[in-house]
C-alpha positions as CSV (number, residue, x, y, z in Angstrom):
1,M,0.0,0.0,0.0
2,E,1.2,3.5,-0.7
3,P,2.5,5.6,2.2
4,R,0.1,8.4,1.4
5,K,-2.9,6.0,1.7
6,V,-1.5,4.6,5.0
7,A,-1.1,8.2,6.3
8,M,-4.7,9.0,5.2
9,Y,-6.1,5.9,7.0
10,Y,-4.2,6.7,10.2
11,T,-5.4,10.3,10.0
12,L,-9.0,9.2,9.5
13,I,-8.7,6.7,12.4
14,Y,-7.4,9.4,14.8
15,I,-10.0,11.8,13.7
16,A,-12.7,9.2,14.3
17,I,-11.3,8.4,17.8
18,F,-11.2,12.2,18.6
19,I,-14.8,12.7,17.5
20,I,-16.0,9.7,19.5
21,L,-14.2,10.8,22.6
22,S,-15.5,14.3,22.2
23,L,-19.0,13.0,22.0
24,I,-18.6,10.7,25.0
25,Y,-16.6,13.1,27.2
26,R,-17.8,16.7,26.8
27,N,-14.6,18.3,28.3
28,F,-12.3,16.2,26.1
29,F,-12.3,18.8,23.3
30,N,-11.5,21.7,25.6
31,T,-8.7,19.8,27.2
32,V,-7.1,18.9,23.9
33,L,-7.6,22.4,22.6
34,L,-6.0,24.1,25.6
35,T,-3.1,21.6,25.6
36,F,-2.5,22.2,21.9
37,I,-2.5,26.0,22.5
38,A,-0.1,25.6,25.5
39,V,2.3,23.5,23.4
40,M,2.2,26.0,20.5
41,I,3.0,28.8,23.0
42,V,5.9,26.9,24.6
43,D,7.3,25.8,21.3
44,A,7.2,29.4,19.9
45,V,9.0,30.7,22.9
46,A,11.6,27.9,22.8
47,S,12.2,28.6,19.1
48,F,12.7,32.3,19.9
49,I,15.2,31.5,22.6
50,T,17.0,29.0,20.4
51,R,17.2,31.5,17.5
52,F,18.2,34.7,19.3
53,L,20.0,33.4,22.3
54,H,21.7,30.5,20.6
55,V,20.7,28.0,23.3
56,P,20.3,24.3,22.5
57,K,16.6,23.3,21.8
58,R,16.2,21.1,25.0
59,I,17.5,23.8,27.3
60,A,15.4,26.4,25.5
61,T,12.3,24.2,25.9
62,V,12.9,23.9,29.7
63,I,13.4,27.7,29.9
64,A,10.2,28.2,27.9
65,L,8.2,25.8,30.2
66,L,9.5,27.7,33.2
67,I,8.5,31.0,31.7
68,Y,5.0,29.6,30.8
69,F,4.3,28.2,34.2
70,F,5.6,31.3,35.9
71,A,3.3,33.4,33.8
72,L,0.4,31.1,34.5
73,I,0.9,31.2,38.2
74,W,1.6,34.9,38.3
75,G,-1.6,35.5,36.4
76,L,-3.6,33.4,38.9
77,V,-2.0,35.2,41.8
78,M,-2.9,38.6,40.3
79,I,-6.5,37.6,39.3
80,V,-7.8,35.5,42.1
81,P,-7.6,38.1,44.9
82,N,-9.2,40.7,42.7
83,A,-12.0,38.3,41.8
84,F,-12.7,37.6,45.5
85,T,-12.9,41.4,46.3
86,Q,-15.2,42.0,43.4
87,I,-17.5,39.1,44.4
88,A,-17.6,40.5,47.9
89,D,-18.4,44.0,46.5
90,F,-21.1,42.5,44.2
91,Y,-22.7,40.6,47.1
92,K,-22.7,43.8,49.2
93,L,-24.3,45.7,46.3
94,I,-27.0,43.1,45.9
95,T,-27.8,43.1,49.6
96,D,-28.0,46.9,49.7
97,I,-30.4,46.9,46.7
98,I,-32.6,44.2,48.3
99,E,-32.7,46.1,51.6
100,K,-33.6,49.4,49.9
101,R,-36.6,47.8,48.1
102,T,-38.0,46.2,51.2
């Protein structure tokens, strides 16, 4: 069999598996999509580090992963406290509105 046909069959099998898993598990597509996006970001940063800082690809990938996880944790540290204060302010606003109407 031709290599192109074999590749086509493998692609169709993987697409069928992906669709079946997406139908069975609703969060499967979101997980795969977010993982794909994270890999693309880390690979882009690693390529940038490799090209401009002339660092080997493996070391650049480790550095890119560290940068990615640091940015993710830093974002959560900056967002979560603000979210809690805004939720508390919203709760206070709703209780004030309900008290004024009664």
